[in-house]
Residue frames as a rotation matrix with the C-alpha (Angstrom) as fourth column:
MET 1
-0.206 0.561 -0.802 5.92
-0.582 0.588 0.561 1.89
0.786 0.582 0.206 13.41
ASP 2
-0.687 -0.102 -0.720 6.31
0.361 0.811 -0.459 -0.15
0.631 -0.575 -0.520 16.54
ALA 3
-0.930 0.351 -0.108 4.11
-0.048 -0.408 -0.912 2.25
-0.364 -0.843 0.397 18.46
GLY 4
-0.406 0.812 0.419 1.20
0.820 0.526 -0.225 1.54
-0.403 0.252 -0.880 16.07
GLU 5
0.053 0.392 -0.918 0.92
0.085 -0.918 -0.387 5.06
-0.995 -0.058 -0.082 14.74
ILE 6
-0.641 -0.350 -0.683 1.85
-0.658 -0.208 0.724 4.21
-0.396 0.913 -0.097 11.17
GLN 7
0.281 0.831 0.480 -0.84
-0.274 0.549 -0.790 2.66
-0.920 0.090 0.382 8.94
MET 8
0.886 -0.066 0.458 0.96
0.445 0.397 -0.803 2.66
-0.129 0.915 0.381 5.59
VAL 9
0.089 -0.940 -0.330 4.55
0.161 -0.313 0.936 3.20
-0.983 -0.136 0.124 4.39
ILE 10
0.983 0.039 0.179 5.43
0.183 -0.158 -0.970 4.93
-0.010 0.987 -0.163 1.17
ASN 11
0.368 -0.926 -0.082 9.19
-0.078 -0.119 0.990 4.41
-0.927 -0.358 -0.116 0.73
THR 12
0.982 -0.097 0.164 10.74
0.163 -0.015 -0.986 5.48
0.098 0.995 0.001 -2.59
PRO 13
0.473 -0.869 -0.146 14.48
0.379 0.051 0.924 4.86
-0.795 -0.492 0.354 -2.13
LEU 14
0.972 -0.232 -0.022 16.99
-0.129 -0.460 -0.879 6.74
0.194 0.857 -0.477 -4.19
GLY 15
0.259 -0.966 0.025 20.57
-0.795 -0.227 -0.562 5.61
0.548 0.126 -0.827 -4.61
LYS 16
0.021 -0.389 -0.921 22.78
0.098 0.918 -0.385 2.92
0.995 -0.082 0.057 -3.15
LEU 17
-0.882 -0.416 0.222 23.10
-0.145 -0.209 -0.967 4.48
0.449 -0.885 0.124 0.28
SER 18
-0.207 0.884 0.420 19.34
-0.976 -0.219 -0.021 4.27
0.073 -0.414 0.907 0.89
HIS 19
-0.105 0.183 -0.977 19.47
-0.333 0.920 0.209 0.41
0.937 0.348 -0.036 0.40
TYR 20
-0.820 -0.243 -0.518 20.10
0.342 0.518 -0.784 -0.31
0.458 -0.820 -0.342 4.11
ASP 21
-0.809 0.586 0.042 17.37
-0.421 -0.529 -0.736 2.07
-0.409 -0.613 0.675 5.36
GLU 22
-0.211 0.730 -0.650 15.04
-0.914 0.090 0.397 0.64
0.348 0.677 0.648 2.69
ALA 23
-0.371 -0.019 -0.928 15.59
-0.035 0.999 -0.006 -2.90
0.928 0.031 -0.372 3.83
ALA 24
-0.957 -0.030 -0.290 15.06
0.288 0.063 -0.956 -2.00
0.046 -0.998 -0.052 7.51
ILE 25
-0.612 0.780 -0.127 11.84
-0.706 -0.612 -0.358 -0.11
-0.357 -0.129 0.925 6.78
ARG 26
-0.110 0.583 -0.805 10.49
-0.777 0.454 0.435 -2.82
0.619 0.674 0.403 4.59
ALA 27
-0.577 -0.215 -0.788 11.33
0.199 0.899 -0.391 -5.52
0.792 -0.382 -0.476 7.14
ALA 28
-0.956 0.275 -0.105 9.65
0.028 -0.272 -0.962 -3.58
-0.293 -0.922 0.252 9.96
ALA 29
-0.363 0.870 -0.335 6.56
-0.926 -0.375 0.029 -2.99
-0.100 0.321 0.942 7.85
LEU 30
-0.151 0.260 -0.954 6.35
-0.460 0.836 0.300 -6.67
0.875 0.484 -0.006 6.96
ARG 31
-0.834 -0.221 -0.506 6.81
0.309 0.573 -0.759 -7.74
0.458 -0.789 -0.409 10.63
LEU 32
-0.838 0.497 -0.226 4.05
-0.022 -0.445 -0.895 -5.40
-0.545 -0.745 0.384 11.69
ASN 33
-0.327 0.696 0.639 1.70
0.901 0.435 -0.012 -6.20
-0.286 0.572 -0.769 8.80
ILE 34
0.202 0.266 -0.943 1.83
0.006 -0.963 -0.270 -2.59
-0.979 0.049 -0.196 7.54
PRO 35
0.779 0.124 0.615 1.35
0.597 0.152 -0.788 -2.05
-0.191 0.981 0.045 3.75
CYS 36
0.043 -0.844 -0.534 4.62
0.131 -0.526 0.841 -0.85
-0.990 -0.106 0.088 2.16
LEU 37
0.897 0.270 0.348 4.59
0.381 -0.078 -0.921 0.80
-0.222 0.960 -0.173 -1.26
THR 38
0.054 -0.987 -0.155 7.85
0.511 -0.106 0.853 1.46
-0.858 -0.125 0.499 -3.09
THR 39
-0.699 -0.249 0.670 6.78
0.711 -0.339 0.616 3.42
0.074 0.907 0.414 -6.14
LEU 40
-0.849 0.383 -0.364 4.98
-0.254 -0.900 -0.354 6.66
-0.464 -0.208 0.861 -6.62
SER 41
-0.570 0.654 -0.497 2.58
-0.575 0.116 0.810 5.01
0.588 0.747 0.310 -9.05
ALA 42
-0.435 0.393 -0.811 1.61
0.588 0.806 0.075 2.44
0.683 -0.444 -0.581 -6.39
ALA 43
-0.785 0.101 -0.611 1.13
0.499 -0.481 -0.721 5.28
-0.367 -0.871 0.328 -3.87
ALA 44
-0.814 0.475 -0.334 -1.08
-0.568 -0.771 0.288 7.17
-0.121 0.424 0.897 -6.29
ALA 45
-0.421 0.655 -0.628 -3.17
-0.165 0.625 0.763 4.06
0.892 0.425 -0.155 -6.99
ALA 46
-0.545 0.183 -0.818 -3.56
0.782 0.462 -0.418 3.48
0.302 -0.868 -0.395 -3.19
VAL 47
-0.882 0.208 -0.424 -4.63
0.018 -0.882 -0.470 7.06
-0.472 -0.422 0.774 -2.64
GLU 48
-0.593 0.701 -0.397 -7.25
-0.681 -0.173 0.712 6.70
0.430 0.692 0.580 -5.44
ALA 49
-0.372 0.464 -0.804 -8.54
0.284 0.882 0.377 3.42
0.884 -0.088 -0.459 -3.95
ILE 50
-0.727 0.064 -0.684 -8.77
0.679 -0.088 -0.729 4.87
-0.107 -0.994 0.021 -0.45
HIS 51
-0.860 0.380 -0.341 -10.61
-0.381 -0.922 -0.067 7.87
-0.339 0.072 0.938 -1.76
ALA 52
-0.527 0.666 -0.527 -13.01
-0.447 0.310 0.839 5.68
0.722 0.678 0.134 -3.70
LEU 53
-0.468 0.309 -0.828 -13.73
0.634 0.770 -0.071 3.58
0.615 -0.558 -0.556 -0.63
GLN 54
-0.809 0.120 -0.576 -14.48
0.430 -0.547 -0.718 6.69
-0.401 -0.829 0.391 1.40
GLU 55
-0.808 0.429 -0.404 -16.80
-0.567 -0.754 0.332 8.11
-0.162 0.497 0.852 -1.24
ARG 56
0.058 0.872 -0.486 -19.03
-0.872 0.281 0.400 5.15
0.486 0.401 0.777 -1.88
ALA 57
0.380 0.173 0.909 -20.14
-0.677 0.721 0.146 1.87
-0.630 -0.671 0.391 -0.34
THR 58
-0.726 -0.657 -0.202 -18.45
-0.655 0.572 0.493 -1.24
-0.208 0.491 -0.846 -1.44
GLU 59
0.461 0.881 -0.105 -20.36
-0.859 0.414 -0.300 -3.89
-0.221 0.229 0.948 -3.32
VAL 60
-0.450 -0.567 0.690 -19.73
-0.326 0.823 0.465 -7.63
-0.831 -0.016 -0.556 -3.79
ALA 61
0.558 0.599 -0.574 -20.19
-0.778 0.138 -0.613 -9.10
-0.288 0.789 0.543 -7.21
ALA 62
0.468 -0.372 0.801 -19.18
0.301 0.920 0.251 -12.43
-0.831 0.123 0.543 -8.83
LEU 63
-0.519 -0.779 -0.351 -16.56
-0.186 -0.298 0.936 -12.27
-0.834 0.551 0.010 -11.57
GLN 64
-0.590 0.386 0.709 -19.05
0.756 0.572 0.318 -13.86
-0.283 0.724 -0.630 -13.89
GLU 65
0.512 0.807 -0.295 -21.15
0.668 -0.590 -0.453 -10.65
-0.539 0.035 -0.841 -13.74
PHE 66
0.231 -0.505 -0.832 -18.26
-0.356 -0.839 0.411 -8.69
-0.906 0.201 -0.373 -15.18
HIS 67
-0.739 -0.653 -0.167 -17.44
-0.448 0.291 0.846 -11.20
-0.503 0.700 -0.507 -17.92
GLY 68
-0.022 0.883 -0.468 -20.91
-0.993 -0.072 -0.089 -12.33
-0.112 0.463 0.879 -18.88
ALA 69
-0.778 -0.348 -0.523 -20.27
-0.438 0.897 0.054 -15.93
0.450 0.271 -0.851 -18.19
C-alpha cells in the first residue's frame, strides 16, 4: 500500500487470529486514504458502482428532482 500500487482494499477477516492483521491493514488504508471494505456485500456493491461509472456518464441532479418537491 505504501508504494501507491493499491487503490482499494477488500479485507474480510475470519477468526480471532486475523484481528491483528485486520487492524494493521485497516490502519494503513486509513492513513493512505485508501477505501477499505470489510464485507463481501460491500465489495459487490463497490464493483457494481465502478462498473456503472465505467459504462455511462455521470449526471448531477438535485434531490428534489427525485422526490418531486
